Structure formats: C-alpha cells, structure tokens
N, CA, C and O of each residue as an XYZ file, in Angstrom:
448
protein
N     -53.338    185.374    -37.715
C     -53.665    186.276    -39.003
C     -52.658    186.421    -40.125
O     -51.638    187.006    -39.758
N     -52.668    186.110    -41.174
C     -51.690    185.750    -41.945
C     -51.274    187.270    -42.820
O     -52.031    188.134    -43.262
N     -49.896    187.184    -42.850
C     -49.444    188.088    -43.588
C     -49.491    187.937    -45.366
O     -49.348    186.806    -45.832
N     -49.657    188.895    -46.130
C     -49.608    188.678    -47.325
C     -48.378    189.371    -47.956
O     -48.294    190.594    -48.068
N     -47.451    188.516    -48.350
C     -46.052    189.112    -48.741
C     -46.178    189.770    -49.912
O     -45.692    190.896    -49.816
N     -46.634    189.536    -50.994
C     -46.579    190.033    -52.278
C     -47.161    191.555    -51.757
O     -46.524    192.606    -51.833
N     -48.712    191.374    -51.140
C     -49.173    192.823    -50.705
C     -48.210    193.805    -49.735
O     -48.344    195.027    -49.806
N     -47.455    193.335    -49.033
C     -46.487    194.145    -48.358
C     -45.307    194.439    -49.188
O     -44.860    195.585    -49.147
N     -44.726    193.529    -49.959
C     -43.786    193.950    -50.887
C     -44.145    194.978    -51.754
O     -43.258    195.785    -52.030
N     -45.281    195.133    -52.259
C     -45.897    195.911    -53.084
C     -46.129    197.208    -52.761
O     -45.792    198.143    -53.487
N     -46.904    197.370    -51.299
C     -46.568    198.438    -50.565
C     -45.371    199.096    -50.208
O     -45.305    200.325    -50.168
N     -44.128    198.126    -49.865
C     -43.079    199.008    -49.787
C     -42.397    199.229    -50.876
O     -41.508    200.029    -50.583
N     -42.330    198.881    -52.212
C     -42.093    199.189    -53.539
C     -42.796    200.947    -53.759
O     -42.150    201.994    -53.790
N     -44.041    200.793    -53.864
C     -44.765    201.816    -54.208
C     -44.405    203.183    -53.032
O     -44.208    204.356    -53.350
N     -44.399    202.748    -51.977
C     -43.747    203.989    -50.833
C     -42.429    204.212    -51.201
O     -42.229    205.426    -51.161
N     -41.377    203.568    -51.562
C     -40.225    203.784    -51.877
C     -39.935    204.642    -53.245
O     -38.954    205.362    -53.436
N     -40.998    204.402    -54.134
C     -41.011    205.504    -55.152
C     -41.545    206.716    -54.814
O     -40.957    207.768    -55.065
N     -42.603    206.665    -54.269
C     -43.401    207.877    -53.951
C     -42.198    208.926    -52.846
O     -42.017    210.142    -52.914
N     -41.613    208.030    -51.997
C     -40.468    208.958    -51.252
C     -39.359    209.516    -52.421
O     -38.913    210.658    -52.306
N     -39.027    208.822    -53.322
C     -38.055    209.374    -54.334
C     -38.693    210.318    -54.935
O     -38.040    211.359    -55.002
N     -39.878    210.358    -55.470
C     -40.720    211.534    -56.165
C     -40.836    212.596    -55.260
O     -40.628    213.721    -55.716
N     -41.118    212.484    -54.098
C     -40.941    213.504    -53.334
C     -39.554    214.331    -53.088
O     -39.344    215.540    -52.985
N     -38.710    213.218    -53.038
C     -37.036    213.773    -52.959
C     -36.986    214.881    -54.359
O     -36.767    216.089    -54.444
N     -37.279    213.901    -55.285
C     -37.031    215.027    -56.722
C     -37.660    216.070    -56.821
O     -37.116    217.000    -57.418
N     -39.115    216.263    -56.223
C     -40.112    217.348    -56.053
C     -39.253    218.505    -55.305
O     -39.403    219.693    -55.589
N     -38.469    218.109    -54.462
C     -38.040    219.297    -53.530
C     -36.576    219.633    -54.052
O     -35.990    220.622    -53.612
N     -35.965    218.754    -55.045
C     -34.871    219.074    -55.774
C     -35.182    220.107    -56.805
O     -34.442    221.086    -56.904
N     -36.403    219.941    -57.716
C     -36.612    220.799    -58.873
C     -37.356    221.891    -58.486
O     -37.482    222.900    -59.180
N     -38.022    221.669    -57.037
C     -38.564    223.024    -56.700
C     -37.515    224.093    -56.220
O     -37.780    225.294    -56.175
N     -36.333    223.569    -55.874
C     -35.021    224.365    -55.408
C     -34.590    225.217    -56.884
O     -34.492    226.444    -56.864
N     -34.396    224.573    -57.902
C     -33.951    225.089    -59.059
C     -35.100    226.093    -59.589
O     -34.773    227.188    -60.045
N     -36.652    225.638    -59.511
C     -37.210    226.985    -59.631
C     -37.329    228.096    -59.211
O     -37.573    229.135    -59.824
N     -37.038    227.792    -57.388
C     -36.710    228.912    -56.933
C     -35.791    229.658    -57.440
O     -36.206    230.760    -57.798
N     -34.603    229.446    -57.615
C     -33.436    229.955    -58.497
C     -33.950    230.709    -59.701
O     -33.498    231.814    -59.999
N     -34.822    230.152    -60.333
C     -35.208    230.675    -61.613
C     -35.980    232.395    -61.373
O     -35.705    233.460    -61.925
N     -37.079    232.033    -60.249
C     -38.036    233.287    -59.912
C     -37.064    234.055    -59.046
O     -37.424    235.016    -58.366
N     -35.903    233.634    -59.086
C     -34.968    234.610    -57.901
C     -35.470    234.895    -56.467
O     -35.526    235.994    -55.916
N     -35.831    233.663    -55.961
C     -36.702    233.654    -54.736
C     -35.785    232.796    -53.633
O     -35.752    231.571    -53.749
N     -35.074    233.424    -52.608
C     -34.289    232.630    -51.762
C     -35.422    232.327    -50.486
O     -36.041    233.079    -49.734
N     -35.366    230.905    -50.638
C     -36.331    230.131    -49.651
C     -36.034    229.034    -49.179
O     -35.110    228.529    -49.817
N     -36.484    228.248    -48.120
C     -35.911    227.087    -47.898
C     -37.387    226.190    -48.046
O     -37.450    225.258    -47.245
N     -38.397    226.321    -48.819
C     -39.262    225.437    -49.177
C     -39.250    224.296    -49.550
O     -40.016    223.360    -49.322
N     -38.018    224.413    -50.363
C     -37.625    223.197    -50.949
C     -37.451    222.145    -50.388
O     -37.533    221.030    -50.903
N     -37.157    222.443    -49.113
C     -36.859    221.214    -48.128
C     -38.050    220.429    -47.603
O     -38.014    219.245    -47.268
N     -39.163    221.268    -47.569
C     -40.312    220.653    -47.328
C     -40.596    219.130    -47.948
O     -40.560    218.107    -47.264
N     -40.809    219.166    -48.994
C     -41.256    218.204    -49.707
C     -39.926    216.690    -49.561
O     -40.042    215.484    -49.779
N     -38.997    217.375    -49.192
C     -37.535    216.199    -48.684
C     -38.094    215.645    -47.256
O     -38.192    214.458    -46.948
N     -38.441    216.776    -46.449
C     -39.181    216.672    -44.870
C     -40.381    215.654    -45.077
O     -40.549    214.689    -44.332
N     -41.120    215.925    -46.052
C     -42.356    215.180    -46.399
C     -41.940    213.523    -46.251
O     -42.327    212.665    -45.458
N     -40.891    213.477    -47.478
C     -40.395    211.945    -47.611
C     -39.910    211.482    -46.659
O     -40.181    210.282    -46.610
N     -39.176    211.880    -45.655
C     -38.919    211.397    -44.236
C     -40.056    210.736    -43.594
O     -40.092    209.571    -43.200
N     -41.111    211.742    -43.525
C     -42.089    211.514    -42.829
C     -42.780    210.561    -43.267
O     -43.265    209.882    -42.362
N     -43.082    210.155    -44.531
C     -43.492    209.087    -45.183
C     -42.589    207.809    -44.783
O     -43.013    206.932    -44.031
N     -41.334    207.792    -45.345
C     -40.343    206.873    -44.513
C     -41.023    206.476    -43.180
O     -41.667    205.429    -43.106
N     -40.890    207.250    -42.205
C     -40.990    206.935    -40.829
C     -42.341    206.556    -40.705
O     -42.464    205.643    -39.890
N     -43.574    206.985    -41.301
C     -44.559    206.134    -41.261
C     -44.760    204.575    -41.713
O     -45.516    203.772    -41.166
N     -43.961    204.346    -42.771
C     -43.718    203.096    -43.556
C     -43.123    202.341    -42.241
O     -43.703    201.299    -41.934
N     -41.897    202.806    -41.335
C     -41.486    201.904    -40.594
C     -42.719    201.476    -39.545
O     -42.844    200.268    -39.342
N     -43.596    202.348    -38.898
C     -44.637    202.127    -38.174
C     -45.662    201.187    -38.514
O     -46.487    200.582    -37.831
N     -45.306    201.226    -40.223
C     -46.434    199.921    -40.803
C     -45.889    198.485    -40.657
O     -46.661    197.534    -40.534
N     -44.776    198.365    -40.669
C     -43.667    197.395    -40.541
C     -43.718    196.841    -39.377
O     -44.233    195.732    -39.226
N     -43.276    197.423    -38.547
C     -43.233    196.793    -36.921
C     -44.445    195.877    -36.477
O     -44.216    194.944    -35.707
N     -45.572    196.085    -36.885
C     -46.524    195.084    -36.306
C     -46.277    193.767    -36.582
O     -46.418    192.858    -35.764
N     -45.826    193.609    -37.983
C     -46.089    192.892    -38.419
C     -45.308    191.373    -37.997
O     -45.513    190.273    -38.510
N     -44.454    191.692    -37.002
C     -43.585    190.674    -36.448
C     -44.554    189.661    -35.736
O     -44.519    188.430    -35.716
N     -45.611    190.734    -35.037
C     -46.327    190.448    -33.847
C     -47.751    189.557    -34.609
O     -48.444    188.822    -33.905
N     -48.020    189.731    -35.982
C     -49.108    188.944    -36.272
C     -49.147    187.699    -36.318
O     -50.270    187.204    -36.221
N     -47.825    186.655    -36.497
C     -48.079    185.671    -36.587
C     -48.421    184.481    -35.355
O     -48.579    183.261    -35.392
N     -48.449    185.657    -34.103
C     -48.453    185.183    -33.031
C     -49.321    185.835    -31.933
O     -49.160    185.736    -30.717
N     -50.190    186.462    -32.542
C     -51.157    187.353    -32.182
C     -52.328    186.632    -31.122
O     -53.177    185.840    -31.534
N     -52.204    187.060    -29.690
C     -53.254    186.913    -29.039
C     -54.349    187.329    -29.122
O     -54.006    188.480    -28.853
N     -55.768    187.444    -29.308
C     -56.377    188.802    -29.369
C     -57.134    188.690    -27.528
O     -57.932    189.522    -27.098
N     -56.665    187.573    -26.784
C     -56.905    188.073    -25.423
C     -55.899    188.864    -24.648
O     -56.053    188.978    -23.432
N     -54.707    189.515    -25.356
C     -53.682    190.134    -24.840
C     -53.927    191.474    -25.607
O     -53.706    191.738    -26.789
N     -54.500    192.328    -24.501
C     -54.872    193.889    -24.953
C     -53.590    194.697    -25.117
O     -53.687    195.824    -25.602
N     -52.213    194.151    -24.701
C     -51.073    194.966    -24.703
C     -50.624    194.853    -26.182
O     -50.109    195.724    -26.882
N     -50.932    193.611    -26.480
C     -50.341    193.459    -28.003
C     -51.378    194.222    -29.117
O     -50.873    194.590    -30.178
N     -52.522    194.410    -28.929
C     -53.485    195.030    -29.640
C     -53.368    196.393    -29.614
O     -53.378    196.966    -30.703
N     -53.257    197.053    -28.594
C     -52.631    198.640    -28.110
C     -51.737    199.033    -29.045
O     -51.935    199.897    -29.900
N     -50.398    198.169    -28.825
C     -49.345    198.430    -29.437
C     -49.639    198.461    -30.953
O     -49.109    199.310    -31.670
N     -50.561    197.448    -31.476
C     -50.901    197.361    -33.064
C     -51.354    198.994    -33.425
O     -50.846    199.766    -34.239
N     -52.515    199.199    -32.488
C     -53.157    200.473    -32.709
C     -52.115    201.643    -32.613
O     -52.101    202.550    -33.445
N     -51.294    201.580    -31.616
C     -50.424    202.985    -31.684
C     -49.821    203.181    -32.997
O     -49.902    204.216    -33.659
N     -49.128    201.964    -33.371
C     -48.388    201.584    -34.523
C     -48.923    202.129    -35.750
O     -48.270    202.868    -36.487
N     -50.214    201.731    -35.987
C     -50.835    202.027    -37.032
C     -51.544    203.574    -37.086
O     -52.000    204.080    -38.111
N     -51.530    204.218    -35.708
C     -51.665    205.503    -35.600
C     -50.629    206.510    -36.061
O     -50.898    207.543    -36.674
N     -49.557    206.153    -35.747
C     -48.124    206.734    -36.010
C     -48.006    206.333    -37.497
O     -47.528    207.286    -38.113
N     -48.236    205.381    -38.230
C     -48.383    205.346    -39.148
C     -49.194    206.349    -40.060
O     -48.577    207.068    -40.846
N     -50.600    206.407    -39.962
C     -51.092    207.135    -40.408
C     -50.931    208.796    -40.366
O     -51.199    209.549    -41.303
N     -50.403    209.204    -38.984
C     -49.920    210.393    -38.645
C     -48.766    210.854    -39.722
O     -48.887    211.955    -40.259
N     -47.570    209.954    -40.057
C     -46.433    210.023    -40.882
C     -46.690    210.219    -42.303
O     -45.832    210.726    -43.026
N     -47.929    209.808    -42.781
C     -48.463    209.732    -44.280
C     -49.320    210.939    -44.221
O     -49.489    211.420    -45.342
N     -49.857    211.515    -43.357
C     -50.925    212.717    -43.272
C     -49.709    213.514    -43.549
O     -49.520    213.733    -44.746
N     -48.784    214.030    -42.669
C     -47.900    215.003    -42.555
C     -47.209    215.193    -43.707
O     -46.996    216.311    -44.178
N     -46.799    214.051    -44.250
C     -45.859    213.762    -45.855
C     -46.623    214.614    -46.502
O     -46.057    215.637    -46.888
N     -48.223    214.442    -46.833
C     -49.109    214.966    -47.778
C     -49.223    216.267    -47.574
O     -49.070    217.106    -48.461
N     -49.542    216.553    -46.209
C     -50.074    218.157    -45.796
C     -48.615    218.966    -46.121
O     -48.896    220.061    -46.609
N     -47.289    218.794    -46.017
C     -46.327    219.484    -46.007
C     -45.778    219.580    -47.563
O     -45.136    220.525    -48.020
N     -46.239    218.200    -48.382
C     -46.028    218.541    -49.959
C     -47.085    219.511    -50.642
O     -46.836    220.273    -51.576
N     -48.211    219.360    -50.057
C     -49.291    220.357    -50.620
C     -48.906    221.684    -50.044
O     -49.198    222.643    -50.757
N     -48.314    221.945    -48.906
C     -48.125    223.251    -48.319
C     -46.880    223.952    -49.556
O     -46.937    225.074    -50.059
N     -45.893    222.963    -49.786
C     -44.534    223.522    -50.474
C     -45.188    224.223    -52.017
O     -44.758    225.254    -52.533
N     -46.184    223.463    -52.497
C     -46.490    223.807    -53.760
C     -47.557    224.820    -53.808
O     -47.696    225.560    -54.782
N     -48.202    224.856    -52.917
C     -49.172    225.763    -52.437
C     -48.486    227.186    -52.410
O     -48.983    228.166    -52.966
N     -47.271    227.204    -51.695
C     -46.479    228.409    -51.582
C     -46.010    228.706    -52.968
O     -46.474    229.648    -53.610
N     -45.123    227.933    -53.413
C     -44.635    228.206    -54.866
C     -45.524    228.742    -55.985
O     -45.080    229.413    -56.917
N     -46.752    228.420    -55.844
C     -47.863    228.431    -56.505
C     -48.139    229.916    -56.437
O     -47.977    230.682    -57.387
N     -48.640    230.317    -55.034
C     -48.624    231.553    -54.666
C     -47.706    232.523    -55.110
O     -48.070    233.618    -55.539
N     -46.359    232.115    -55.015
C     -45.120    233.591    -55.139
C     -45.396    233.333    -56.746
O     -45.477    234.422    -57.313
N     -45.531    232.449    -57.467
C     -45.202    232.796    -59.279
C     -46.481    233.176    -59.792
O     -46.511    233.704    -60.904
N     -47.685    232.967    -59.075
C     -48.710    233.727    -59.605
C     -49.066    235.020    -59.105
O     -50.248    235.364    -59.104
N     -48.134    235.790    -58.667
C     -48.025    237.461    -58.698
C     -47.618    238.259    -59.761
O     -47.588    239.483    -59.637
C-alpha cells in the first residue's frame, strides 16, 4: 500500500489549524465569561478538545510506518491498524463533542 504524502501533509496542516481554532475558541470563551460575570471553567473544554484532536492525529500517523511493509496474512498488523484507527476516531469524536458542549453551555447561560 502506498502513502500519499501530499494528502497526509494536507491532513496534518488542516488538523493543526483546527487545533489552533479550538485553542482560540477557548481563549475567547474565557473572555466572554468575564463579560457576563460568570466564573466557570468551561473555557478549558475547547482546549481539552484540541488536545484530544491532537491525540487522535497521533493515532492516525502511527500506522503509516507499517503500510509500506504491510503483509495481509499477518493479522497482528491489521489489528494494530484497526485499533489505531479506532482511537483516532474516538479522539476526533471527543474533540467535537467537548467543543459542542462548551458552546451549548455558554449559549444556554447567555440566553436567559
């Protein structure tokens, strides 16, 4: 199996930009909480989401070292790739859920 280097670089840049956006989202949320005089730590949630996203990307790039010498008859390699892809999906899913929860909580507080 061949690895598409341009596609992997594009994916890495896109995820790095998304991590930066989540980090800035957390910083802006912290300032907005100060404006409404509500002391809470929900501003940490998007930053934690960025960390989960970065962890998910780490699990994306781990199997790339195996692909050039992948032997389809070795089930241990295939299982390691499946586990890594599952952890990647979990990290990306948690990043999204945490960011949505922080936004939903802030919206609920400001709409009252």
